N, C-alpha and C positions, 0 to 999 in steps of 0.2 A: 723748426725752417717750414714754411707750407713748400710743398710739392708741387712740381711743374706743370701747370694744365695746360692741355692740349687739348684742342676743338677742331675736329674736323666737317665740316662739312662738304656733304657729295652728293651730286647731282642724281636726281633719284632715276634718270634712266638713260647716262650714259656709264657709267660707274659699273666695274664687275660685280657680281652678284656675292664673291665670297671677298670681296677688298675689306669690307666689314668688319671680320675673325681675322684676317689679316693683320690689322693696322691694329686691332685689340692686341694680339700675340704678339707684334711687335715692340708695341710704344706701354702697354700696361702693366707691365712690371716696372719700369722706373719712371713714370709720370703719371697721373691722371689726365684720365681720357674721356673725353666725349666727342660722341658721332652724330650728325643729326644728317637726316636725307630729306632735297627738296623735292617737296609736292606740287609747287608751282614755279611759275617764271619769276615770282617776284621771294620767295619764301627764304633763299638764300640772304638776301637784305636783312630781312625783317631778323634770320638765326643768327648773323654777322655782327647785328647791333646787340644784340642781345650778350652776345658770349662777352664782347668787349666790355660793354655795360659792368657785366659780374665778375670782371677780371682774370680774362683767360692770358696766358704770355705767348701763345703761339695759335694760329689762328690758322687752318689749312684747309686751303680752295681746291677740291676735288672734281674736277671735270674742264671744262672748255672755257676758254678766251671772255665767255657766258657770264659764266660764274663766278670767276675772277673781280669779272667787271660788278658785280651785285657784289661779292663779299668787301670789295675795296667801297661802295659807295655804302654798304652797310655802317662800316669802319669809321668813317669822313661823316657820319652820324655821331658818331657816341663824342661824349666829351675829351678837351684834348686833353686830360690827365690820363682818362685810360688810354685813349690812341698812344700816350707815351709807353704804355706798358706793354703793349701787344705785337709780335712783330709776326708777318704776314707770311705766307707760305704757299707752294702749289704743288697738285700731281696733275698734272695735264692728262684726262681722260676723254676730249672734247671732241669736236668738228674742227674747229680752229685750233690750232696752239702756239697763237704768234706771239701774244706778250712774257712767257717761258722762254723762250731762244735769245731774248734780250738778257735773260738773268743766268742762262745757261742752266737750269735744272731741265731735269726727266721724268719722265715717269716710274722712275725708281725709288721704290721705296727706304732701301739702304742708305740712297743719296740722302733723303731727306732727315735720314735719322740722323747722319754725318754733320750737317750743317745744325739741326737742333744741339746735336750734344757741343758742338764746335763754336753755336755760338756766331755762325756767320750770317751776321745782319748788317743790312746796307742801308743807307737810307736815297729814299729815289726821292723825285718830282713825280708831280700828278696835275694835270691839267681838267681845270675847271670851266667846263660849259655851261654859260646861262642863255636860257631860254625863255623869251616871253610864252604866257600861257594864258592869254587873254584875260577874262575878268579875277581867274586864279593869282597874277602875275604874274611873277618870274619863277624859272624854276632852273634846280643846277643839280647837275649829271657831271658825276668825277669818271676821269677817265686816265688807267694807266698808259697805254698804249697810244691809240690813233684813232681819230675823227675821222671824219670824211665825207666830200660829199660828189656827187657824180656815177660814175658808173661803177665804183665801187657800193654804193649804197645800193645799186639796184642789182649789181650780184649777190650781194646778202639778202636781198628781198628773195631773187630767184633761188638761192643755195634753201632758204625755208620753205619752198614749194616741192621740193627733192625729199625724195623718202628717206627717214632719218636712217636708215641701214647703210646706206652708200659709205663708202671709205672718206673719209676727209678730204685726201685729195682728191679725187673721182668728182665729187660733190664741187668743190671750188672749180675744179678747170672745165668741168662739164657745165657749170653757172657759169663763167665767164663768156665759153663759147658761144652758147645761148644770147646771151646778155650782147655779145658783140652786133649780133649781125640785128640789132633793130637797136642800139643806141645812142641817140645824137646828142654831143655837147652842148651843159646849159648854160645861158648867161647870169654870170656870177659878179657880184664886185666888192673887195677888198677894202676896209679901213685899216692903215697897219698905223702900230704905235707911234711912228714919227709923223704922223699927217701923210702919210705918202696912200694914194689910192689905186687901185689897181682893177681897171673892167676888164673882164672877155670874156669871149665864149672859152669853158674848159670842159674838158672830158674827163678830168681827174680833179680834186682838189685836197689837199691829204694833209693835216695840221698833225703833227708826230713829233710823241716824246719817248717810246718804241722804235725799233727800227723794222718791224715785218708786219703786216697782213695778208687776208687772201691765202693762208695754207703757206707759210713761208716766202713770201713774194717781198725782197729787203727795197721797198719804197721809199724809206730816208734813209741811206747810209751815213749820213753825217749825226743822226740825230744817237741820245745818249740820253738815259733816264736821270741823271743828277749833272746835268751842266747848265739849272737854271736856264734851260731856251725849250722851246719847239720848235720844230724844222717845219717851216710849208712849203709842199712839194703840188706844183701846178702844171699838170699838160693841158697845154691849151689847146681849143679848134685843132684836135689830130682827131682824125677819120678813126676808126675802128679800128682796121688793119693795120694801121699805123701802129695801134696799141698792142696788138700781135708781134710785132718786132721789137718793141722796149720787153717784151715780156723774159728772154734771155740773159738780159742786163739787171735786171730787177729780181732773178731767181739768183743772181751772184751775188746780192746787195750791194750795187755798185752805181755809184753816179751815170744818170743815160745823158750822151752827149749829144743833144738835140737841142735847135734854138726854141725849140716850142715846149723844153723842160725847163722849168727854174725854179730854182733853191733860195729860200731864204731862209737865218735865223730871228724866230723872235717873242717877243715875251709877253703879248696880246695881238687880238685882233681882232676885228669886228668883219662878220660876211654875211651880206644881203644874196638874194638870187628867187629866180621864180621855180616855183616846182620843182623844189631842189631839197631833197629828203635827206638825212643825217643818220652816218650811221659809226656807233661810239662802241671801239673795243668790239665791232661784229652783232651789235645789238641797234635794233631801231631807234632815236630815239627822239625824233622831231623831224620838222622844218628849220630852214632859213626864213628868217634872221637870227644871229646868235652872236653872241661873245663870246671869245674863249681865251683861256689866259693860264700861265703857268704858276703854279705853288709846288716852289723849291723846297725841297727833302722835306715833304709833306707825309711819307708814309717809309714806314720800318718794315724792311720785307727781307727776308731770305734768299743770298743770291750764291751761286757758286763765283760769278765774277768779282772781283773786285771793281773800285768805283774806277770811273771814266774806261772800263776794259772795251775792248775793238773785239766783237766777236765775228766770227765765219759760218 
């Protein structure tokens, strides 16, 4: 019988230098192990596509939310039959590690080993974001966690301007403070699957598959990775300092009890807006207009939590 094949894709700047040898020592005796180290912002996607197309059993993203995002997009470009064989896992070593919170996994190599040996694979939904790309036609971006517009995108832009040596929590919270000082709500228009149209000025608009963004803010407390739905969170025309008041509740992943905050569950929606950049899993992806839909059970994923688990 063929030996189980593990492929690790490591973020070239975020992962400890000793980690490749540690992974080989831990897994090399029982599994066929391949280790790839990224050299550019898009290389993880290409590496993931090649690994899945060539037939790996477990594909582990080692880095932050951006690395996992790239790996997911590479997997989803592979043939459907190849995707059915592979299970995607994560070792979080990045600036933001929000997606893994909804999977119950940590940066423990021992935990990863246990999940692989126990075959703790869970099917999760993915979001599919479709952007207009001018003469090139439509562009599709997959996401496991959250797509958002508004202040969240501005915060991501600010984070990327800060020194990379800053700890993740410091970088995010300092970016929040800087962005709050100058951000103003943006006009947006939503078309829901039932035909309802929602227009208004929003400080934040999130379409969530997972619960957390911004280094641990529970923006979508009702979101589940495998319920066939996306949670829409709208914070309408609130001032920046109102957003500060919401932060303690967001850190607890609890619903914000304020008339300016609205929660919806949808399978698809379209979004329009002027000067509204989109961030997807912590990465800037483009601008509205965009269409977003859920694709149920799209990805096999290593998880320490069972279906419909409630994470705290």
